[in-house]
C-alpha positions in Angstrom: -39.0 89.9 -8.2 -40.2 88.2 -5.0 -38.5 84.8 -4.7 -41.4 83.3 -2.8 -43.7 84.1 -5.5 -45.9 81.9 -7.9 -43.2 81.2 -10.9 -44.5 82.4 -14.1 -45.7 79.5 -16.0 -45.8 79.7 -20.0 -47.1 76.9 -21.9 -45.3 76.2 -25.1 -47.6 74.9 -27.8 -46.4 72.2 -30.2 -47.9 69.9 -32.2 -48.5 66.0 -31.9 -46.1 65.4 -34.7 -43.6 67.2 -32.4 -44.2 65.1 -29.7 -43.8 61.9 -31.6 -40.7 63.1 -33.2 -37.7 60.6 -32.2 -35.2 63.4 -32.6 -36.8 65.5 -30.0 -36.8 62.4 -27.5 -33.2 62.0 -27.7 -32.4 66.1 -26.9 -34.9 65.6 -23.9 -33.0 62.5 -22.8 -29.3 63.9 -23.0 -31.0 67.2 -21.0 -31.8 64.9 -18.4 -28.4 63.0 -18.4 -26.5 66.5 -18.0 -28.6 67.5 -15.4 -28.2 64.3 -13.4 -24.5 63.5 -14.1 -22.6 66.8 -14.3 -19.2 66.3 -16.4 -16.2 65.6 -14.1 -13.0 67.0 -14.9 -10.2 64.2 -15.1 -7.6 65.0 -12.4 -4.0 65.5 -13.6 -1.3 63.5 -12.1 1.5 65.2 -10.6 1.5 68.1 -8.0 -1.2 69.5 -5.9 -3.8 71.1 -8.7 -4.2 74.8 -7.8 -6.9 77.3 -8.7 -4.0 78.6 -11.2 -4.6 75.9 -13.7 -8.3 74.6 -13.3 -11.5 76.3 -11.8 -12.0 75.3 -8.4 -15.2 77.2 -8.0 -16.9 73.6 -7.5 -16.7 72.1 -4.3 -17.2 68.6 -5.5 -14.1 69.2 -7.4 -12.7 70.7 -4.5 -13.1 67.5 -2.4 -11.8 64.8 -5.2 -8.7 66.7 -5.4 -7.8 66.8 -1.5 -9.2 63.2 -1.6 -6.8 62.1 -4.4 -3.8 63.6 -2.5 -4.7 62.2 0.8 -4.6 58.9 -0.8 -1.3 59.3 -2.5 0.2 59.9 1.2 -1.8 57.0 2.9 -0.1 54.7 0.2 3.5 56.3 0.6 3.2 55.5 3.9 2.2 52.1 3.6 5.6 51.2 1.2 7.8 53.2 4.2 6.1 50.4 6.5 6.6 47.3 4.0 10.3 48.6 3.4 10.6 48.8 7.3 9.1 45.4 8.3 10.6 43.5 5.3 14.1 44.6 5.1 16.5 42.0 3.5 14.1 39.1 4.5 13.8 36.6 1.5 10.0 36.0 2.9 8.4 39.2 2.7 4.6 40.7 3.4 2.4 43.1 1.2 -0.2 45.2 1.9 -1.4 45.5 -1.5 -4.9 44.8 -0.5 -5.2 47.8 1.9 -3.7 50.4 -1.0 -5.9 53.2 -2.4 -4.2 53.9 -5.5 -3.4 50.7 -6.9 -0.3 49.3 -9.1 -2.0 50.2 -12.3 -1.7 53.5 -11.3 1.1 56.1 -12.0 2.7 55.5 -8.8 3.2 52.1 -8.7 7.1 51.2 -9.4 7.8 50.1 -13.1 10.2 47.0 -11.9 7.4 45.2 -9.7 6.9 41.8 -11.5 3.4 40.1 -11.6 4.0 37.2 -10.0 0.5 36.1 -11.0 1.6 35.7 -14.5 2.2 31.9 -15.0 3.8 32.5 -18.4 7.1 33.5 -16.8 8.8 31.3 -14.3 11.3 32.3 -11.9 13.4 29.7 -11.3 14.0 29.3 -14.9 17.0 31.4 -16.7 15.3 33.8 -19.7 18.0 32.1 -21.7 19.4 28.6 -21.5 23.1 28.8 -19.8 25.4 25.8 -20.1 27.9 25.1 -18.1 31.6 25.1 -19.7 33.8 22.3 -20.6 35.9 23.3 -17.7 33.1 23.1 -15.1 33.6 26.8 -14.1 33.1 30.2 -15.1 34.6 33.5 -13.9 38.1 34.2 -12.8 39.8 34.6 -9.3 37.8 35.1 -6.8 34.8 35.2 -8.8 34.8 31.9 -10.3 31.8 29.7 -9.6 31.3 26.1 -10.5 28.8 23.7 -10.9 28.6 22.6 -7.2 27.9 26.1 -6.4 25.7 26.3 -3.3 23.3 28.8 -5.0 22.9 27.6 -8.3 22.6 24.3 -7.0 20.1 25.3 -4.6 18.0 26.7 -7.3 18.3 23.8 -9.5 17.1 21.6 -6.7 13.6 24.2 -6.4 13.2 23.8 -10.2 13.6 19.8 -10.3 11.0 19.5 -7.6 8.2 19.8 -10.4 9.5 16.4 -11.4 7.6 14.9 -8.4 4.7 13.1 -8.6 1.6 15.4 -9.1 0.0 14.2 -5.8 2.8 15.0 -3.7 2.4 18.9 -2.6 5.7 20.7 -2.9 4.0 24.2 -2.0 4.1 27.6 -4.1 7.5 29.3 -3.9 6.4 31.9 -6.5 7.7 35.1 -5.4 10.6 33.7 -3.4 13.9 32.8 -4.2 14.0 29.6 -2.7 17.6 27.5 -2.5 17.0 23.8 -1.5 20.3 22.1 -0.3 21.4 18.9 -1.7 20.6 16.9 1.7 16.6 18.4 1.9 16.2 17.9 -1.7 17.4 14.3 -1.4 14.8 13.6 1.9 12.0 15.3 0.1 12.6 13.2 -2.8 12.8 9.8 -1.0 9.7 10.8 1.1 8.1 11.5 -2.1 8.9 8.0 -3.8 7.8 6.5 -0.5 4.5 8.2 -0.3 4.3 6.9 -4.1 5.3 3.1 -3.3 2.5 3.0 -0.2 0.0 4.2 -2.0 0.0 1.6 -4.6 0.6 -1.1 -2.1 -2.8 0.2 -0.3 -4.5 0.3 -3.6 -3.1 -3.1 -4.7 -4.1 -4.7 -1.3 -7.5 -3.2 -1.2 -8.4 -4.4 -5.0 -6.3 -7.6 -5.2 -5.8 -9.6 -1.7 -7.7 -12.2 -0.3 -9.5 -11.4 2.9 -11.3 -13.6 5.7 -14.4 -15.1 3.9 -13.7 -13.4 0.9 -12.2 -13.6 -2.5 -10.3 -11.0 -4.6 -11.1 -10.7 -8.5 -8.2 -13.1 -9.7 -9.4 -15.7 -7.6 -13.2 -15.3 -8.2 -12.0 -15.8 -12.0 -9.9 -18.7 -11.4 -13.2 -20.2 -9.5 -15.0 -19.3 -12.3 -13.2 -20.9 -14.7 -13.1 -24.2 -13.2 -17.2 -24.2 -12.8 -16.7 -23.4 -16.5 -14.4 -25.9 -17.3 -16.7 -28.5 -15.4 -14.5 -29.5 -12.8 -16.8 -28.3 -10.3 -20.5 -28.3 -10.4 -21.2 -25.5 -7.9 -19.6 -23.8 -5.3 -21.7 -23.5 -2.1 -20.0 -21.4 0.6 -17.0 -21.3 2.9 -16.9 -24.2 5.6 -13.4 -22.7 7.1 -11.1 -20.2 7.8 -7.3 -20.3 9.3 -4.4 -18.0 9.4 -3.1 -18.6 5.8 -6.2 -20.0 4.1 -9.8 -20.0 3.6 -11.8 -23.0 2.5 -14.8 -23.3 0.3 -17.0 -26.5 -0.1 -18.0 -27.4 -3.9 -19.6 -30.2 -5.8 -17.5 -32.1 -8.3 -18.0 -32.1 -11.6 -17.0 -34.2 -14.8 -13.0 -34.7 -15.5 -11.8 -34.3 -18.8 -9.8 -37.0 -18.7 -10.9 -40.9 -18.1 -7.8 -41.7 -15.4 -8.8 -38.7 -13.3 -11.9 -39.2 -11.1 -13.5 -36.2 -9.1 -15.0 -36.9 -6.2 -18.5 -35.9 -5.9 -17.8 -33.4 -3.0 -14.4 -31.3 -2.9 -12.8 -28.9 -0.6 -11.2 -25.7 -2.4 -8.4 -24.2 -0.4 -7.6 -20.6 -1.2 -4.4 -19.3 0.5 -4.6 -15.7 1.2 -2.8 -13.4 -0.8 -1.9 -10.9 1.9 1.1 -11.4 2.9 0.8 -10.4 6.5 0.1 -13.7 7.7 3.6 -15.0 6.5 6.1 -13.3 7.8 7.3 -15.5 10.3 6.4 -18.9 8.2 9.4 -18.6 5.6 11.5 -20.7 7.7 9.2 -23.5 6.5 10.2 -23.0 3.0 13.4 -20.9 2.5 15.5 -23.9 3.6 13.4 -26.8 2.3 15.9 -28.0 -0.8 12.6 -28.7 -3.0 12.0 -25.1 -3.1 15.0 -23.4 -1.9 16.8 -22.5 -5.4 13.3 -21.0 -6.4 12.7 -19.3 -3.0 15.3 -16.6 -3.4 14.3 -15.7 -7.1 10.4 -15.4 -6.4 8.6 -12.0 -5.1 6.3 -12.6 -2.0 3.1 -12.8 -3.7 4.6 -16.0 -6.2 6.1 -17.5 -2.6 2.0 -17.9 -1.4 1.6 -19.9 -4.8 4.6 -22.4 -3.7 2.9 -23.1 -0.3 0.0 -24.1 -2.2 2.3 -26.4 -4.4 4.4 -27.5 -1.7 0.7 -28.9 0.1 0.1 -30.6 -3.3 3.5 -32.6 -3.3 3.3 -33.2 0.5 -0.4 -34.8 0.2 1.0 -36.8 -2.9 3.0 -38.1 -0.9 1.1 -39.0 2.1 -1.3 -40.6 -0.2 1.1 -42.7 -2.1 1.9 -44.2 1.4 -1.6 -45.0 2.3 -2.2 -42.4 5.4 -5.9 -41.0 5.2 -5.8 -37.4 4.3 -7.4 -35.5 1.2 -7.0 -36.5 -2.2 -5.5 -33.9 -4.7 -7.9 -32.8 -7.8 -6.2 -29.7 -9.2 -3.7 -27.0 -8.5 -4.2 -23.6 -9.9 -1.9 -21.0 -8.8 -2.9 -20.1 -5.3 -6.1 -22.2 -5.2 -5.8 -26.0 -4.2 -8.9 -28.6 -4.9 -8.9 -31.4 -2.8 -11.3 -34.1 -1.8 -14.1 -33.0 1.4 -13.7 -34.8 4.4 -17.5 -35.2 5.3 -20.7 -35.5 4.0 -23.5 -33.6 2.7 -21.5 -30.2 3.3 -21.0 -31.1 7.1 -17.0 -31.2 7.4 -15.7 -33.8 9.5 -15.0 -32.5 12.8 -11.8 -32.0 14.4 -10.3 -34.3 16.9 -10.4 -31.6 19.7 -14.2 -31.2 18.9 -15.4 -34.6 18.9 -16.2 -36.9 22.2 -14.5 -40.2 21.9 -15.0 -43.4 24.1 -11.8 -44.9 26.0 -11.7 -47.3 23.1 -11.9 -44.8 20.3 -9.4 -42.7 21.9 -6.7 -45.4 22.5 -7.6 -46.6 19.1 -7.1 -42.9 17.5 -3.5 -42.9 19.5 -2.2 -46.0 17.7 -3.4 -44.9 14.5 -1.8 -41.5 15.3 1.6 -43.0 16.2 1.3 -45.2 13.1 0.7 -42.2 10.9 3.8 -40.4 12.2 6.2 -43.1 11.7 4.8 -43.7 8.2 5.2 -40.1 7.5 8.3 -40.0 8.9 9.9 -43.3 7.5 7.8 -43.8 4.0 7.1 -40.2 3.1 10.3 -38.6 4.4 8.4 -35.7 6.2 7.7 -34.3 9.3 3.9 -32.6 9.7 5.7 -29.7 11.7 2.4 -28.6 12.8 0.7 -31.6 13.8 -2.0 -31.2 16.6 -5.7 -32.3 17.3 -6.6 -28.9 15.2 -5.0 -30.6 12.2 -6.4 -34.1 12.7 -10.2 -34.7 12.0 -12.4 -37.5 12.8 -14.3 -39.3 10.2 -15.5 -43.2 9.3 -14.0 -44.0 12.8 -10.3 -43.1 11.6 -8.3 -39.8 11.8 -7.4 -38.4 8.6 -4.3 -35.7 8.8 -4.8 -32.2 6.8 -3.0 -28.9 6.5 0.5 -30.2 5.2 1.4 -27.1 3.5 4.0 -26.3 6.2 5.5 -29.8 6.3 9.1 -30.6 5.6 11.7 -33.2 5.6 13.8 -34.5 8.4 17.0 -33.2 7.2 15.7 -29.8 7.3 17.6 -27.3 9.2 15.0 -27.3 12.0 13.1 -30.7 10.8 14.0 -32.3 14.3 12.9 -29.5 16.3 9.6 -29.6 14.3 9.2 -33.5 15.0 9.9 -33.0 18.9 7.4 -30.1 19.2 4.6 -32.5 17.3 5.2 -35.2 19.5 5.0 -32.8 22.7 1.5 -32.0 21.0 0.3 -35.4 20.5 1.7 -36.7 23.9 -0.2 -33.8 26.0 -3.4 -34.5 24.0 -3.7 -38.1 24.3 -2.6 -38.2 27.8 -5.2 -35.8 28.9 -7.9 -37.9 27.0 -6.9 -40.6 29.3 -4.7 -43.0 27.0 -2.7 -44.5 29.9 -0.1 -46.3 27.2 0.5 -42.7 25.7 4.2 -42.4 25.7 5.6 -38.9 26.5 7.3 -36.3 24.0 10.7 -37.7 24.3 9.6 -41.4 24.2 7.3 -40.5 21.5 10.4 -38.9 19.6 12.4 -41.9 19.6 9.7 -44.1 18.6 9.2 -42.1 15.5 12.5 -41.2 14.3 14.6 -44.2 15.9 17.4 -42.2 16.9 17.2 -43.5 20.7 18.4 -40.2 22.2 19.5 -40.7 25.6 18.7 -38.1 28.1 17.7 -37.7 31.6 15.9 -34.3 31.2 14.1 -32.6 28.2 17.0 -29.7 28.1 19.6 -32.0 27.6 17.4 -34.3 25.0 16.7 -30.6 23.0 20.7 -29.9 22.8 21.1 -33.4 21.3 18.6 -32.8 18.8 20.5 -29.3 17.8 23.7 -30.9 17.7 22.3 -33.6 15.1 20.7 -30.8 13.5 23.8 -28.8 13.1 25.8 -31.7 12.2 23.8 -32.2 9.1 23.4 -28.8 8.4 27.4 -28.6 8.4 27.1 -31.6 6.0 25.2 -30.3 3.5 27.2 -27.0 3.4 30.6 -28.9 2.8 29.5 -31.3 0.8 26.6 -29.8 -1.1 24.1 -32.5 -0.5 22.1 -34.3 2.1 23.0 -36.7 4.6 22.0 -40.5 3.7 18.3 -40.6 5.7 17.6 -44.1 5.2 19.7 -47.4 4.7 18.7 -50.2 2.0 16.6 -52.4 4.6 14.4 -49.2 5.4 15.8 -48.5 8.8 15.3 -45.0 10.1 17.5 -42.5 9.4 21.0 -42.3 11.3 22.6 -39.0 11.9 26.8 -40.0 11.5 29.9 -38.1 10.3 
């Protein structure tokens, strides 16, 4: 027969019922699948397959046999490279991703461990081991104590799991890590420090009073005052300082008949951030009125003590008749006082108002009188007196901001008084008051100590000597020197 001739086609007649038969359709489908995908004989694992045990007449079968043998030789070469590179190193590399025949085949080593199986902890012993009572195991040179470097190192590695979840300790699976006690303690301390720092940052963000803003706790205190009727409404911020924020409010009705709330009030909110109080604890830690409580309180409660301190000082000044705000109520670090001003407009500070020569002279004599009253009758030193803390209202000077005021027996009370005298003397001398005393004369006029010194250096040395004398007396006898005599004379420091 000619291969290029036309094929002889014979038509097979069939009925319509045979064409619609499901059995015939399945037979035809199987014939097509067998023709498209011939059955591949599985390659036996082991030595190279030869024509003695399988038919090699198929070119496809020969190609598959050669490829399998090449893949095995390639994987063997990779394992030799791994062993050469890793050696005895604790940290090893792997060419697992480059292998042709993967570990689930027969050539994978039986002793390999699947580190991805999280049910197995490489740092935990299969059976719990207990340290014997004698504290060591083994005999002679093979003795091992509980302080063994390897044992402690593995225990320290396992104990890293107890760190805070947000502290990343890394993934040590597959590595026999041994952390020394020094390294573990450093990591543990760092983890605790980071945890505390995160807590502090969160607390500062959520529970601190910032400039011209209040935290939720302070806002709740203000809401309670409004709901109780103490305040009618809070209008807004009128002043900000290093340690506090002042708001204006309209007063409400008092619950008691003896307490009259002024129509306008000033709300002084002490900032709960501690940054402003780093260098101001000296005003309160040595004050005998708060000394015992200062050492027992945390820094946040010390800020409340500042508000309480200003309330007590304002009460003393009010009883002595010194023009100052009147205390209405104190709630934690929020102090409500009478408002110095009118119609939400605060009274100007002495540094911002322009006074005539007569008013300036009048203001000077009033300040001198107030300083003497504050020292002799109130037994206080303002400690921050300047034109910034004096207001001009209704033709007279008003004193504000007395939270840092201390008694003259304070270890630095006389130093604070001398600083106040310098600020007052310089301001009024620049203001044109001819009879204004200098700081040393003003100090003697207020305190009555009559310190005689030719220059300022010797004057301050005598002040420090008096303070040291009083401090030694307090330490030796446990009480203050008698500041006032029976007839109301100024304090005299003597032994």
